[in-house]
N, C-alpha and C positions, 0 to 999 in steps of 0.2 A: 656655207650656201644661202642665198637668199631666195626668196620664193621664185623669182623668175628663172634661175638657175637650175632649181629642181625641176620646175615645171616644163624646162628645156630638156633637161635630163629622161624626164618620163616619156614626153613628144617623142623623142629619139629612141625611146626604149632600151635606154643605154645600161647594159648589164653592169657595167664597172660599178655602177653606184648602188645594187641591191647588196642589203645588209647595211647602207650608210645612213637610210630613212626610209620610211614609209610614206605613202600617199592614200588618205582617206578620200571616200567620196560621200558627201553630206546627202545626196539622192539615193545612194542604195546602201548607206550604213555599213558599207564594207572598207577594209586597208588592203591596200596592194605594195608589191614591190614593185620599185622603178620601172621594169623592163616587163609588167604585165602585158601582154599581148592584147588584151581588153581594149576596146575603142577610148580614146583617152576621151576624158570627162572635160567639159568647160573649166575654166581656170576659175569661175567663181563658185563653182561646186567642189572644190578641192581645200585641202588641207594638208599639212604636212607634218608628222612627228617623228622626233630623232628616235624612238624605238617603239616597238611594237607593243612594248608593255603601256606607253602613255596612248596608242589607240584603244587599248582595250579600256583603259579607265574612261575613255570619251564615248565609250560606248559602242565602237565598232567592231566587227567580227572579220576574221581573216578570209579573204578571197578564196574560193574552191579552185578557181582555175589555175592560179598565178604560186599558190603556197609561199605565202611570204615567210611563214616558219621554217621553210625549208631552205631559207638563202643561207649563204657564208655568213660570218659575223663580221664586224667592222673593223676595218685596217685601223682606226682611229684609236681603238683601247691600246694597242701597242705603242703607238705614235706619242699619241696622250699621256702625260704623266701626271695629271691630276688627281682628285679624290674621286672624280668621277669613274675615269679610267680605270682606276686600280679597284674600285667597287666591282665594276664590270667583269674584270678579272676573276676576282675572290669568288663572283656569286656564279660564274661558269664554272669553276673549280668547285661548287658543292657546299660552299662555307656556311650559306642560311640554313641549308637543310642539316648540315652536323653541328653549327653554334649558335646558330638563329641569328638575330639582327644585331643582338648586344653584342656575339662574337665578332661580326662584320664590322661594327662601330669601334669596337675593342681594336681591332687588328689595323685601323685606317688611323687611330686617335683622335675619334670623334664620340660626343654623346650620341646617342638613337636620337635626339632631335636633331642636333646640328646636321647629322649626317640625313636624315630624311629631309631637310631643307635645301640642302647642296643637289641630293638627287633630283628633286622635284624640278628645282630651279634649271639643272643643266639638262636632265634627260626625260621631264615630263611625268616622272612617275617616282614612288618609292622606293626602299630596296626590297620590302614585301611584293610589291607589283612587279617589280624587276625580277625576281626569285620567281614568281609564279608563271609570269612570261617564259621564262628559261625552262620551268618544269612542263608548259605547254609544248614547247618545241622539241622536249625529248620526250614526251608522251608521244606526240605525231609520228616522231621518227620510227620510233619502236612498235607503234601500231602499225604503220603502213610498211615497214622492214621486216619484220618478225611474223613468226606463228606465237609466240608466247601468250599465255592466259591474260587475259583483263585483269585479273585479280594481282598476278605478279607483275604485271606490267606496272600497274598504276604506283605499287610501292618503289619498284626500280626506278621511276621517274622522279621519286622524290615527294609524292604526295603523303599525307597523313592518313588519307582512308579513302576507301573506291568511292565514297560518296562524293569526297572533294573531287576525285580524278572523274569522275563523269560531269559534276557539274563545270568542271574549269573547260574541259573539251567539248561540250556542247555551247558552252558561252561564247570560245574564243573562234571553233570552227563550224557553228551553227549545225552539227552532227554529231549523233552517238560515237562512243569509241568503235561500236560494231559499225556503225553505218562507215564511217572512215576507212575501216578496213576492208569493208567490201567495196568501197569505191577503189582502192587501191589494188583491189584483186580484179578488178572489173578494167583496170589500166594496165594488167599485167605488171604490176609492181610488189607483187607481194614477196617477203624475204623468207628467212630461215629463222632457226633457233627455238629451244624448247624453254630456255630457263637456266635454272640452277644446275651446273656440271653439264649442260652441254654449250656449243657454240649459239652466240647470239650475232647475228649479222647486220650490220647498218650502211647504208650509202653515206658517203662524206661530200657535200659540195663545197664545189671551191669556185674562185674565179680563173678563167683561163686568161693566157695559157700558163701551163705548170711544166716544170722541168722534173718530174717523176724518176726518168731515168738517173739524174744529177742525183737527186734526195738518196735515191737507194744505191746509189755507188758511193756517196759520201760513208753513209751507216755501213756500207759493207767492206769497206776498208778498215773501218773500227772496229768491226764486229767482232764481240767474246763470244767464242765457243761456251754452250751451256746457257747464256745468256739471252744471245742474239742469234738470228740467223737470218741470211738475205739470199736472194735471186734477184735476176734480171729485172723483174715484175712483183716482188713482195719483200715485206720484211716483216718480221716476227720478232717478239721481244716479250719477255716479262716486265711487269712493272709493279713496286710496291704502293699499296694505297692505304697508307695509315698502318695498321696494325696487318692489313690484309695482302693478300697477292692477287694479281691477274695477270693472264697473258693474252697479247693482241697480236693479230696478222692483218698486216695492211697490203692490200692486192690491186694491183693497176689491171682491170678488164680489158683495157683497150679503150673504152668508151666511159668509164668510171671510174671511183677508187672507192673501196669497200674496205670495212674492217670488221675482222672476225673476230668477237672475244669470248674469253672463258672468265668468269670472276667466281669469289668465293661468295660473294655476296651480292645479289641483284641490285642493291642500292648503289652499289661502286661502279654501276654502269655510266652513268652522267659524267662523273669522274674520269672514266678512261676515256670516253668518246673526247671529253676537253683535252685531257693531256695528248690524245694522239692529234687533234687539231693544229695544237702548238707545236708539237713535233716534227708536224709536216708544215708549219706555217700557211694554214689553210686560208687565214683568213686576209692573207695579204691581198695588196692591190698591186699584182703584177704589171696590169698595163700602164699605171705611173710610175713605177719605178723603171720600167724599160724605156718608156720615152725619154726619161729626165737621162737615162744615162746614154740611150742611142743618139742625143742631141750634141754628144761629143764625137767626131769622127773618127777618134782613137778608139771608142769604146763600144762604135756603131757593130762593127763586126763580132764582138764578144758575143752583145743581146741578141744578133740573129741565130748565131749558131745555137742560144741556148737561151730561147726566150722563155721568160716565166721562171727564172731561178728563182729558188727560195733559200730562208734561211734554215738549216738542221736545229732543228730545237734541242731540249733536253727533256730525260725522262723524269726529273725530279731535282730538285736542289742539292741532296745530298750527292747525289751520284755526278751531278754536273761538276761539283767545285772539286771532288777527289780525282774525276777524268781532267779537268783542267790544271789542276797543281802537279799530275804525273805527267802531263803530256808537256810543260813547259820544256823549252830549249832542247828537246829530244824529236827524234823523226816519229811518224805515224805509228812505224812498225815497231820500234822499240816501246813506244807507248802501249800499246797492244800488247805487247809481251809482258809487261809489268802489270797490267790489268789483268789478263789472265789468270796470272800467278796468284792474284789477289782474289778474284773470282773462286777459283778453282779452291783456294784454303778456306775461305770465309764466308763464301756464297750459301745463303740457307736454301735447303732444298725446297722446290714447290710442292704442294701439296699434289698428290697422285691424279687427284680428278681434273685438273687443270693444267698439267703439264702436257707440253708437245712432245711425243717420244715416238721415234720412228715411223715407219709407213710410206713417208713421201721419199726416202734416202738424203734427207735433210739433217744437217746438226740439230740434235733437240735441244728444246730449252725446257732446260728443268730448274734452273737457280735463279734466284732473287740477288741484286747485286749487292755486297754487303752493307750492313747497317752501319752508320757512325758506331756506336758502340762496340761493333766486332773490331773496327779497323782500331779504334781507340786502343783496345786492349792487346790485340794480338797482329795489328799491322804489320810493326817494325819486324816480324819472323817472315814475311812474305813478300817484302818490298826491298829492291836492291837499288844500287844509285848513290847519289851524295848525300852523306848524312843529314846535310841541311835540308833536302827535300823531304828526305823520310820523316824527319823530326816535324816539318810543318804541315805533312798530311795529317800524321798523328794528332798533332795538336788541335790543328781546327776539327778533328773529329772529335776528340775529346770535349771541345767546346759545343759543338753540335748535338752530342748526345746530352750533354749536362742542361742543355738549352740554354746556353749563355751565347750561342751564334744561331741566330734563325734568318734563311732567307727563302724568298718566296715570291709569287707571280706578282704580288703587291707591291713588290720594289720599285723604286724608280731607279733611274741611273746614279744619281746623287747618294740616295741611301745605299745603295749597293756598295760604293765606294766608300762611303762613312764608316761602314760596318767592316769591311774587308781590307782596306789601306794601313790600318795600324796592327793588322796581323801578321808577326815578322816572318818574312818569305813569301807573302802575297805582293805582287807588283801590279804596274799598271796594266801590264798585258792582259793578267789573270781578269781582272775588274772588267776590263772592256769585253773580252771574250766570254764573260758570263753576262753581260748587259745584252750581249749582241745573242747568246744561245739559250741563256735561262729565262731573260726576259721578253727575247724577241724583238729587240729594241731596233728599229730600221735603219737608224743612222749612225753605225759605230764604224768608223774606219781605223784598222788594227795596221798602222804606218809603223809600229815596231816588229812587226813579224816578219821574218825572213821571208818566207814564202810568199807571203802577199807583196812585200817590194821585189822580189826576183820578178813575178808577174806584171808589175808597174814598167820594170824595166823593158822587159819583152813588147809591153803595149806603147812605149815612147811616153810613161809619164815621168820617167826620171829614177832617181835614184835615193836622194835623201828624204828624210821622214816630211822636212818643211816643205819641199819643193812640189811631193807627190800631194799634199794636204791643200798647198796653195792651188793645185790646178783641178782638182775635182771637187772644191768649194761649191761649184753651181750644182752639183750633184744631189747636194742636200736637200731633202729630209731621207735619201735613200742609198746611202754609202753603205750600208750593211751588206747591199745586194752587189755593190760593186766590190768589197772585200770578196765575195763568193767567186764572183767572176775573175778577180785577179790571183785568187788562189788556185783557180783550174787553168789561168794562163800560166801559170808559174812550171808545168809539168810541159813536157814536148808533146804529150799524145792529147792535151786538154782535160785531164784527170784530176780528180781530186787530190792534193797533197795528202 
């Protein structure tokens, strides 16, 4: 977008652009989200930045009225596959806090100096500044949404010291952490959570519309007891964060989405929030996807019936690939049975202080998905079906456990294919399915999927893979969302297959 296009978005207060850029006002020294309700400044007093980190570096502080740090993230990081987008995905996943800038550069295949030049050119800020902005965002979220002690909160947000935490919050928001919390309480936004061993609850921003019911329905048909628990308005599950565990519950209150988290280490909170956002595809551009799909009269009724459909993400790369391999060419119910046996036999028990047990009449969440090393060693004893499929699952887990096969949010669709296609038993469907669910890629058309083709037939898009692909080409780059709609259309009741 050029200056005029951005300024028109700001003038119309278009929320679709929140998170895609920020507007800085020279006369006030603040930066805002595009939809800020304040009076629109003159064009001569405005400059735009691709990230809040770039605005920070230019000397601006965040607007107290529109809270630009509370925006959903940019959908560009899933759509783009260049080094800047991959870096942003890794920064959100906490790589800089865990491994430093050197670790981030190593994962991306760049030197630190090269990476810094690329990010400054593309995003207006280097990796340290981008990570600092992400920490500030996390800090604000925890300050206004929880009652955690500031000392715990500082380290949970990724800061190395309380002094660094205080200075960053004051610089970015123009208020001390205490003042920021008092302001949120005055606005009735104070939350819950006492820190380690207790629930920490945060609000999850997103762009409207959102098909929350469809998301929870998707996870519900695939939920494995002990690992997950789903109701009509909530999804609860365990997560593996490195060598530690966490449990998260996402609740649709009717007016907003909230995540209630239990973690072994407070430093894992930002990673859990990032995983949840990817799990629910909360940084998507639903208006853009819906408009592109609804332009085809055959697809418009589906969009009207389920506006804001999302791509259900993955809890982690190891679990994602095992689920994909087990679910190839069998029904969802059959795959769930196989996975239940695997989790019952090899899933690690959660520490008692974070497990969700009893009290609400729902299935308990007491286990983690089995580690690749456990499946590599004993998976064959708990898996059934064709020997070739069992061998593939075990062989892939052996490679992951040994570090010979690594998948992550920094992958591109092309690198994912290069890594997986040489593996015996892994075909194009598995690669594309993982690109859609693990990477959140918005433009995957699973024409080889039988349920998807059944939905295409019912929608009038034809039957052959080539015909379907040709007819829906104009929908790009939103064909993953079309795939979700066609999966739903493949059943008479409009439910996910």
